[in-house]
PyMOL commands that place a pseudoatom at each C-alpha (Angstrom):
pseudoatom trace, name=CA, resn=MET, resi=1, chain=A, elem=C, hetatm=0, pos=[-62.164, 26.636, 23.799]
pseudoatom trace, name=CA, resn=VAL, resi=2, chain=A, elem=C, hetatm=0, pos=[-58.622, 26.208, 25.136]
pseudoatom trace, name=CA, resn=ASP, resi=3, chain=A, elem=C, hetatm=0, pos=[-58.151, 23.340, 27.586]
pseudoatom trace, name=CA, resn=SER, resi=4, chain=A, elem=C, hetatm=0, pos=[-55.425, 22.972, 30.197]
pseudoatom trace, name=CA, resn=THR, resi=5, chain=A, elem=C, hetatm=0, pos=[-53.420, 20.684, 27.900]
pseudoatom trace, name=CA, resn=ASP, resi=6, chain=A, elem=C, hetatm=0, pos=[-53.206, 23.473, 25.308]
pseudoatom trace, name=CA, resn=GLU, resi=7, chain=A, elem=C, hetatm=0, pos=[-52.140, 25.956, 27.982]
pseudoatom trace, name=CA, resn=THR, resi=8, chain=A, elem=C, hetatm=0, pos=[-49.541, 23.539, 29.370]
pseudoatom trace, name=CA, resn=GLY, resi=9, chain=A, elem=C, hetatm=0, pos=[-48.102, 23.016, 25.902]
pseudoatom trace, name=CA, resn=GLU, resi=10, chain=A, elem=C, hetatm=0, pos=[-47.909, 26.745, 25.254]
pseudoatom trace, name=CA, resn=SER, resi=11, chain=A, elem=C, hetatm=0, pos=[-46.310, 27.408, 28.655]
pseudoatom trace, name=CA, resn=LEU, resi=12, chain=A, elem=C, hetatm=0, pos=[-43.768, 24.663, 28.033]
pseudoatom trace, name=CA, resn=MET, resi=13, chain=A, elem=C, hetatm=0, pos=[-42.863, 26.025, 24.599]
pseudoatom trace, name=CA, resn=ARG, resi=14, chain=A, elem=C, hetatm=0, pos=[-42.373, 29.536, 26.020]
pseudoatom trace, name=CA, resn=LEU, resi=15, chain=A, elem=C, hetatm=0, pos=[-40.210, 28.229, 28.863]
pseudoatom trace, name=CA, resn=LEU, resi=16, chain=A, elem=C, hetatm=0, pos=[-37.893, 25.645, 27.276]
pseudoatom trace, name=CA, resn=PRO, resi=17, chain=A, elem=C, hetatm=0, pos=[-35.900, 27.767, 24.784]
pseudoatom trace, name=CA, resn=PRO, resi=18, chain=A, elem=C, hetatm=0, pos=[-35.000, 30.477, 27.323]
pseudoatom trace, name=CA, resn=LEU, resi=19, chain=A, elem=C, hetatm=0, pos=[-34.234, 27.792, 29.934]
pseudoatom trace, name=CA, resn=ARG, resi=20, chain=A, elem=C, hetatm=0, pos=[-31.798, 26.146, 27.518]
pseudoatom trace, name=CA, resn=ARG, resi=21, chain=A, elem=C, hetatm=0, pos=[-30.215, 29.472, 26.549]
pseudoatom trace, name=CA, resn=ALA, resi=22, chain=A, elem=C, hetatm=0, pos=[-29.842, 30.565, 30.184]
pseudoatom trace, name=CA, resn=THR, resi=23, chain=A, elem=C, hetatm=0, pos=[-28.218, 27.226, 31.046]
pseudoatom trace, name=CA, resn=VAL, resi=24, chain=A, elem=C, hetatm=0, pos=[-25.763, 27.477, 28.163]
pseudoatom trace, name=CA, resn=GLN, resi=25, chain=A, elem=C, hetatm=0, pos=[-24.894, 31.088, 29.037]
pseudoatom trace, name=CA, resn=ALA, resi=26, chain=A, elem=C, hetatm=0, pos=[-24.354, 30.230, 32.710]
pseudoatom trace, name=CA, resn=VAL, resi=27, chain=A, elem=C, hetatm=0, pos=[-22.106, 27.291, 31.769]
pseudoatom trace, name=CA, resn=ARG, resi=28, chain=A, elem=C, hetatm=0, pos=[-20.066, 29.412, 29.357]
pseudoatom trace, name=CA, resn=ALA, resi=29, chain=A, elem=C, hetatm=0, pos=[-19.580, 32.052, 32.040]
pseudoatom trace, name=CA, resn=ALA, resi=30, chain=A, elem=C, hetatm=0, pos=[-18.722, 29.540, 34.781]
pseudoatom trace, name=CA, resn=GLU, resi=31, chain=A, elem=C, hetatm=0, pos=[-16.239, 27.572, 32.667]
pseudoatom trace, name=CA, resn=GLY, resi=32, chain=A, elem=C, hetatm=0, pos=[-14.855, 30.403, 30.521]
pseudoatom trace, name=CA, resn=LEU, resi=33, chain=A, elem=C, hetatm=0, pos=[-15.948, 28.567, 27.376]
pseudoatom trace, name=CA, resn=PRO, resi=34, chain=A, elem=C, hetatm=0, pos=[-16.159, 29.931, 23.845]
pseudoatom trace, name=CA, resn=ASN, resi=35, chain=A, elem=C, hetatm=0, pos=[-19.444, 31.145, 22.457]
pseudoatom trace, name=CA, resn=LEU, resi=36, chain=A, elem=C, hetatm=0, pos=[-20.130, 28.169, 20.181]
pseudoatom trace, name=CA, resn=PRO, resi=37, chain=A, elem=C, hetatm=0, pos=[-23.621, 28.165, 18.688]
pseudoatom trace, name=CA, resn=GLU, resi=38, chain=A, elem=C, hetatm=0, pos=[-25.865, 25.571, 20.304]
pseudoatom trace, name=CA, resn=ALA, resi=39, chain=A, elem=C, hetatm=0, pos=[-26.270, 23.770, 16.968]
pseudoatom trace, name=CA, resn=GLN, resi=40, chain=A, elem=C, hetatm=0, pos=[-22.515, 23.209, 16.784]
pseudoatom trace, name=CA, resn=VAL, resi=41, chain=A, elem=C, hetatm=0, pos=[-22.392, 21.894, 20.344]
pseudoatom trace, name=CA, resn=LEU, resi=42, chain=A, elem=C, hetatm=0, pos=[-25.315, 19.581, 19.601]
pseudoatom trace, name=CA, resn=LEU, resi=43, chain=A, elem=C, hetatm=0, pos=[-23.551, 18.263, 16.492]
pseudoatom trace, name=CA, resn=LEU, resi=44, chain=A, elem=C, hetatm=0, pos=[-20.369, 17.560, 18.468]
pseudoatom trace, name=CA, resn=ARG, resi=45, chain=A, elem=C, hetatm=0, pos=[-22.355, 15.892, 21.277]
pseudoatom trace, name=CA, resn=THR, resi=46, chain=A, elem=C, hetatm=0, pos=[-24.089, 13.688, 18.731]
pseudoatom trace, name=CA, resn=LEU, resi=47, chain=A, elem=C, hetatm=0, pos=[-20.771, 12.648, 17.202]
pseudoatom trace, name=CA, resn=GLU, resi=48, chain=A, elem=C, hetatm=0, pos=[-19.466, 11.779, 20.655]
pseudoatom trace, name=CA, resn=ALA, resi=49, chain=A, elem=C, hetatm=0, pos=[-22.555, 9.652, 21.285]
pseudoatom trace, name=CA, resn=VAL, resi=50, chain=A, elem=C, hetatm=0, pos=[-22.773, 7.801, 17.964]
pseudoatom trace, name=CA, resn=GLY, resi=51, chain=A, elem=C, hetatm=0, pos=[-19.109, 7.755, 16.950]
pseudoatom trace, name=CA, resn=PRO, resi=52, chain=A, elem=C, hetatm=0, pos=[-17.684, 8.572, 13.529]
pseudoatom trace, name=CA, resn=VAL, resi=53, chain=A, elem=C, hetatm=0, pos=[-20.461, 8.857, 10.946]
pseudoatom trace, name=CA, resn=THR, resi=54, chain=A, elem=C, hetatm=0, pos=[-21.033, 10.183, 7.464]
pseudoatom trace, name=CA, resn=PRO, resi=55, chain=A, elem=C, hetatm=0, pos=[-22.564, 13.643, 7.056]
pseudoatom trace, name=CA, resn=GLY, resi=56, chain=A, elem=C, hetatm=0, pos=[-25.777, 12.037, 5.764]
pseudoatom trace, name=CA, resn=ARG, resi=57, chain=A, elem=C, hetatm=0, pos=[-26.160, 9.799, 8.800]
pseudoatom trace, name=CA, resn=LEU, resi=58, chain=A, elem=C, hetatm=0, pos=[-25.401, 12.756, 11.066]
pseudoatom trace, name=CA, resn=ALA, resi=59, chain=A, elem=C, hetatm=0, pos=[-28.168, 14.761, 9.375]
pseudoatom trace, name=CA, resn=ASP, resi=60, chain=A, elem=C, hetatm=0, pos=[-30.541, 11.858, 10.016]
pseudoatom trace, name=CA, resn=GLU, resi=61, chain=A, elem=C, hetatm=0, pos=[-29.457, 11.588, 13.667]
pseudoatom trace, name=CA, resn=LEU, resi=62, chain=A, elem=C, hetatm=0, pos=[-30.001, 15.322, 14.199]
pseudoatom trace, name=CA, resn=HIS, resi=63, chain=A, elem=C, hetatm=0, pos=[-33.210, 15.461, 12.155]
pseudoatom trace, name=CA, resn=LEU, resi=64, chain=A, elem=C, hetatm=0, pos=[-31.691, 18.300, 10.113]
pseudoatom trace, name=CA, resn=ALA, resi=65, chain=A, elem=C, hetatm=0, pos=[-31.420, 18.956, 6.404]
pseudoatom trace, name=CA, resn=ARG, resi=66, chain=A, elem=C, hetatm=0, pos=[-28.157, 17.844, 4.828]
pseudoatom trace, name=CA, resn=PRO, resi=67, chain=A, elem=C, hetatm=0, pos=[-27.201, 21.369, 3.690]
pseudoatom trace, name=CA, resn=THR, resi=68, chain=A, elem=C, hetatm=0, pos=[-27.618, 22.586, 7.282]
pseudoatom trace, name=CA, resn=VAL, resi=69, chain=A, elem=C, hetatm=0, pos=[-25.313, 19.841, 8.535]
pseudoatom trace, name=CA, resn=SER, resi=70, chain=A, elem=C, hetatm=0, pos=[-22.829, 20.594, 5.748]
pseudoatom trace, name=CA, resn=ASN, resi=71, chain=A, elem=C, hetatm=0, pos=[-22.667, 24.219, 6.859]
pseudoatom trace, name=CA, resn=LEU, resi=72, chain=A, elem=C, hetatm=0, pos=[-22.169, 23.240, 10.499]
pseudoatom trace, name=CA, resn=VAL, resi=73, chain=A, elem=C, hetatm=0, pos=[-19.475, 20.715, 9.545]
pseudoatom trace, name=CA, resn=ARG, resi=74, chain=A, elem=C, hetatm=0, pos=[-17.660, 23.314, 7.456]
pseudoatom trace, name=CA, resn=GLU, resi=75, chain=A, elem=C, hetatm=0, pos=[-17.699, 25.828, 10.338]
pseudoatom trace, name=CA, resn=LEU, resi=76, chain=A, elem=C, hetatm=0, pos=[-16.522, 23.269, 12.900]
pseudoatom trace, name=CA, resn=ALA, resi=77, chain=A, elem=C, hetatm=0, pos=[-13.780, 21.956, 10.624]
pseudoatom trace, name=CA, resn=SER, resi=78, chain=A, elem=C, hetatm=0, pos=[-12.482, 25.467, 9.961]
pseudoatom trace, name=CA, resn=SER, resi=79, chain=A, elem=C, hetatm=0, pos=[-12.462, 26.083, 13.737]
pseudoatom trace, name=CA, resn=GLY, resi=80, chain=A, elem=C, hetatm=0, pos=[-10.371, 22.963, 14.318]
pseudoatom trace, name=CA, resn=LEU, resi=81, chain=A, elem=C, hetatm=0, pos=[-13.143, 21.157, 16.192]
pseudoatom trace, name=CA, resn=LEU, resi=82, chain=A, elem=C, hetatm=0, pos=[-14.002, 18.519, 13.605]
pseudoatom trace, name=CA, resn=GLU, resi=83, chain=A, elem=C, hetatm=0, pos=[-12.025, 16.269, 11.295]
pseudoatom trace, name=CA, resn=ARG, resi=84, chain=A, elem=C, hetatm=0, pos=[-13.113, 14.594, 8.091]
pseudoatom trace, name=CA, resn=LYS, resi=85, chain=A, elem=C, hetatm=0, pos=[-11.515, 11.171, 7.772]
pseudoatom trace, name=CA, resn=PRO, resi=86, chain=A, elem=C, hetatm=0, pos=[-11.787, 8.881, 4.745]
pseudoatom trace, name=CA, resn=SER, resi=87, chain=A, elem=C, hetatm=0, pos=[-14.053, 5.890, 5.300]
pseudoatom trace, name=CA, resn=GLU, resi=88, chain=A, elem=C, hetatm=0, pos=[-12.226, 2.573, 5.283]
pseudoatom trace, name=CA, resn=GLN, resi=89, chain=A, elem=C, hetatm=0, pos=[-15.299, 0.844, 3.829]
pseudoatom trace, name=CA, resn=ASP, resi=90, chain=A, elem=C, hetatm=0, pos=[-15.985, 3.346, 1.056]
pseudoatom trace, name=CA, resn=GLY, resi=91, chain=A, elem=C, hetatm=0, pos=[-13.113, 5.485, -0.158]
pseudoatom trace, name=CA, resn=ARG, resi=92, chain=A, elem=C, hetatm=0, pos=[-15.548, 8.033, -1.609]
pseudoatom trace, name=CA, resn=SER, resi=93, chain=A, elem=C, hetatm=0, pos=[-17.196, 8.956, 1.683]
pseudoatom trace, name=CA, resn=VAL, resi=94, chain=A, elem=C, hetatm=0, pos=[-15.866, 10.639, 4.779]
pseudoatom trace, name=CA, resn=LEU, resi=95, chain=A, elem=C, hetatm=0, pos=[-16.493, 10.087, 8.444]
pseudoatom trace, name=CA, resn=LEU, resi=96, chain=A, elem=C, hetatm=0, pos=[-16.849, 13.005, 10.817]
pseudoatom trace, name=CA, resn=VAL, resi=97, chain=A, elem=C, hetatm=0, pos=[-14.835, 12.895, 14.032]
pseudoatom trace, name=CA, resn=PRO, resi=98, chain=A, elem=C, hetatm=0, pos=[-14.507, 15.526, 16.796]
pseudoatom trace, name=CA, resn=THR, resi=99, chain=A, elem=C, hetatm=0, pos=[-10.945, 16.668, 17.481]
pseudoatom trace, name=CA, resn=ASP, resi=100, chain=A, elem=C, hetatm=0, pos=[-9.286, 16.298, 20.874]
pseudoatom trace, name=CA, resn=HIS, resi=101, chain=A, elem=C, hetatm=0, pos=[-9.876, 20.026, 21.422]
pseudoatom trace, name=CA, resn=ALA, resi=102, chain=A, elem=C, hetatm=0, pos=[-13.602, 19.538, 20.739]
pseudoatom trace, name=CA, resn=ARG, resi=103, chain=A, elem=C, hetatm=0, pos=[-13.707, 16.638, 23.206]
pseudoatom trace, name=CA, resn=ASP, resi=104, chain=A, elem=C, hetatm=0, pos=[-12.054, 18.826, 25.854]
pseudoatom trace, name=CA, resn=LEU, resi=105, chain=A, elem=C, hetatm=0, pos=[-14.641, 21.561, 25.243]
pseudoatom trace, name=CA, resn=LEU, resi=106, chain=A, elem=C, hetatm=0, pos=[-17.503, 19.060, 25.478]
pseudoatom trace, name=CA, resn=GLU, resi=107, chain=A, elem=C, hetatm=0, pos=[-16.114, 17.704, 28.722]
pseudoatom trace, name=CA, resn=ALA, resi=108, chain=A, elem=C, hetatm=0, pos=[-15.944, 21.243, 30.107]
pseudoatom trace, name=CA, resn=PHE, resi=109, chain=A, elem=C, hetatm=0, pos=[-19.513, 21.940, 28.908]
pseudoatom trace, name=CA, resn=ASN, resi=110, chain=A, elem=C, hetatm=0, pos=[-20.740, 18.713, 30.552]
pseudoatom trace, name=CA, resn=ARG, resi=111, chain=A, elem=C, hetatm=0, pos=[-18.941, 19.376, 33.811]
pseudoatom trace, name=CA, resn=GLY, resi=112, chain=A, elem=C, hetatm=0, pos=[-20.090, 22.993, 33.850]
pseudoatom trace, name=CA, resn=ARG, resi=113, chain=A, elem=C, hetatm=0, pos=[-23.669, 22.083, 33.018]
pseudoatom trace, name=CA, resn=GLN, resi=114, chain=A, elem=C, hetatm=0, pos=[-23.839, 19.628, 35.915]
pseudoatom trace, name=CA, resn=GLU, resi=115, chain=A, elem=C, hetatm=0, pos=[-22.350, 22.155, 38.327]
pseudoatom trace, name=CA, resn=VAL, resi=116, chain=A, elem=C, hetatm=0, pos=[-24.476, 25.098, 37.174]
pseudoatom trace, name=CA, resn=LEU, resi=117, chain=A, elem=C, hetatm=0, pos=[-27.730, 23.134, 37.228]
pseudoatom trace, name=CA, resn=ALA, resi=118, chain=A, elem=C, hetatm=0, pos=[-26.962, 21.615, 40.632]
pseudoatom trace, name=CA, resn=ARG, resi=119, chain=A, elem=C, hetatm=0, pos=[-26.191, 25.062, 42.047]
pseudoatom trace, name=CA, resn=ALA, resi=120, chain=A, elem=C, hetatm=0, pos=[-29.367, 26.557, 40.534]
pseudoatom trace, name=CA, resn=LEU, resi=121, chain=A, elem=C, hetatm=0, pos=[-31.503, 23.672, 41.797]
pseudoatom trace, name=CA, resn=ARG, resi=122, chain=A, elem=C, hetatm=0, pos=[-30.062, 24.043, 45.307]
pseudoatom trace, name=CA, resn=ALA, resi=123, chain=A, elem=C, hetatm=0, pos=[-31.020, 27.740, 45.208]
pseudoatom trace, name=CA, resn=ILE, resi=124, chain=A, elem=C, hetatm=0, pos=[-34.751, 27.099, 44.710]
pseudoatom trace, name=CA, resn=PRO, resi=125, chain=A, elem=C, hetatm=0, pos=[-37.119, 25.832, 47.415]
pseudoatom trace, name=CA, resn=GLU, resi=126, chain=A, elem=C, hetatm=0, pos=[-37.009, 22.105, 48.140]
pseudoatom trace, name=CA, resn=ALA, resi=127, chain=A, elem=C, hetatm=0, pos=[-40.627, 21.593, 47.055]
pseudoatom trace, name=CA, resn=ASP, resi=128, chain=A, elem=C, hetatm=0, pos=[-39.810, 23.105, 43.669]
pseudoatom trace, name=CA, resn=ARG, resi=129, chain=A, elem=C, hetatm=0, pos=[-36.692, 20.918, 43.350]
pseudoatom trace, name=CA, resn=ASP, resi=130, chain=A, elem=C, hetatm=0, pos=[-38.905, 17.921, 44.035]
pseudoatom trace, name=CA, resn=ASN, resi=131, chain=A, elem=C, hetatm=0, pos=[-41.383, 19.087, 41.375]
pseudoatom trace, name=CA, resn=VAL, resi=132, chain=A, elem=C, hetatm=0, pos=[-38.596, 19.487, 38.812]
pseudoatom trace, name=CA, resn=ALA, resi=133, chain=A, elem=C, hetatm=0, pos=[-37.238, 16.023, 39.622]
pseudoatom trace, name=CA, resn=ALA, resi=134, chain=A, elem=C, hetatm=0, pos=[-40.716, 14.507, 39.388]
pseudoatom trace, name=CA, resn=ALA, resi=135, chain=A, elem=C, hetatm=0, pos=[-41.287, 16.143, 35.981]
pseudoatom trace, name=CA, resn=VAL, resi=136, chain=A, elem=C, hetatm=0, pos=[-38.130, 14.734, 34.348]
pseudoatom trace, name=CA, resn=PRO, resi=137, chain=A, elem=C, hetatm=0, pos=[-39.526, 11.249, 33.528]
pseudoatom trace, name=CA, resn=SER, resi=138, chain=A, elem=C, hetatm=0, pos=[-42.720, 12.773, 32.131]
pseudoatom trace, name=CA, resn=LEU, resi=139, chain=A, elem=C, hetatm=0, pos=[-40.719, 15.180, 29.983]
pseudoatom trace, name=CA, resn=GLY, resi=140, chain=A, elem=C, hetatm=0, pos=[-38.768, 12.193, 28.688]
pseudoatom trace, name=CA, resn=LEU, resi=141, chain=A, elem=C, hetatm=0, pos=[-42.033, 10.511, 27.684]
pseudoatom trace, name=CA, resn=LEU, resi=142, chain=A, elem=C, hetatm=0, pos=[-43.198, 13.714, 26.019]
pseudoatom trace, name=CA, resn=LEU, resi=143, chain=A, elem=C, hetatm=0, pos=[-39.930, 13.870, 24.069]
pseudoatom trace, name=CA, resn=LYS, resi=144, chain=A, elem=C, hetatm=0, pos=[-40.343, 10.275, 22.864]
pseudoatom trace, name=CA, resn=GLN, resi=145, chain=A, elem=C, hetatm=0, pos=[-43.913, 10.974, 21.788]
pseudoatom trace, name=CA, resn=LEU, resi=146, chain=A, elem=C, hetatm=0, pos=[-42.902, 14.071, 19.846]
pseudoatom trace, name=CA, resn=GLN, resi=147, chain=A, elem=C, hetatm=0, pos=[-40.009, 12.212, 18.194]
pseudoatom trace, name=CA, resn=GLN, resi=148, chain=A, elem=C, hetatm=0, pos=[-42.355, 9.410, 17.135]
pseudoatom trace, name=CA, resn=MET, resi=149, chain=A, elem=C, hetatm=0, pos=[-44.799, 11.937, 15.727]
pseudoatom trace, name=CA, resn=GLY, resi=150, chain=A, elem=C, hetatm=0, pos=[-41.978, 13.655, 13.842]
pseudoatom trace, name=CA, resn=ASP, resi=151, chain=A, elem=C, hetatm=0, pos=[-40.698, 10.345, 12.470]
pseudoatom trace, name=CA, resn=GLN, resi=152, chain=A, elem=C, hetatm=0, pos=[-44.179, 9.389, 11.282]
pseudoatom trace, name=CA, resn=GLU, resi=153, chain=A, elem=C, hetatm=0, pos=[-44.658, 12.720, 9.557]
pseudoatom trace, name=CA, resn=GLY, resi=154, chain=A, elem=C, hetatm=0, pos=[-41.111, 13.197, 8.274]
for i in range(1, 154): cmd.bond("trace and resi %d" % i, "trace and resi %d" % (i + 1))
show_as sticks, trace
zoom trace
């Protein structure tokens, strides 16, 4: 027997990926931004949040396999969006740092995301806006729970 919690989970999983993709597409169109894969944008956002880190620490932060991060780093470096700088503490390791161009793109993505989401929220009925706003804290709790479960299992 399927209970409402199972149905809610399934509905959420069907809705979130297209919601994210639609948001990214709308932001790219509104800001005239390049078609960077979401994984690359996420990697750059993470570097902005945590500062220069080694590829291994970045993989841990993103909960991704190291080879996956290595591929993303290689692509971003070849696109001029990421620099590898020698670590001052350990001359054998490198620290990953977004370039100024990458920071400009992230700023445009952030600005565009705020504007696009605000415009979309204003276009739906007020009661639905209120429901979305009320759901945000609960979605944050759900995220924390899922992260804890992933950390325990991984």
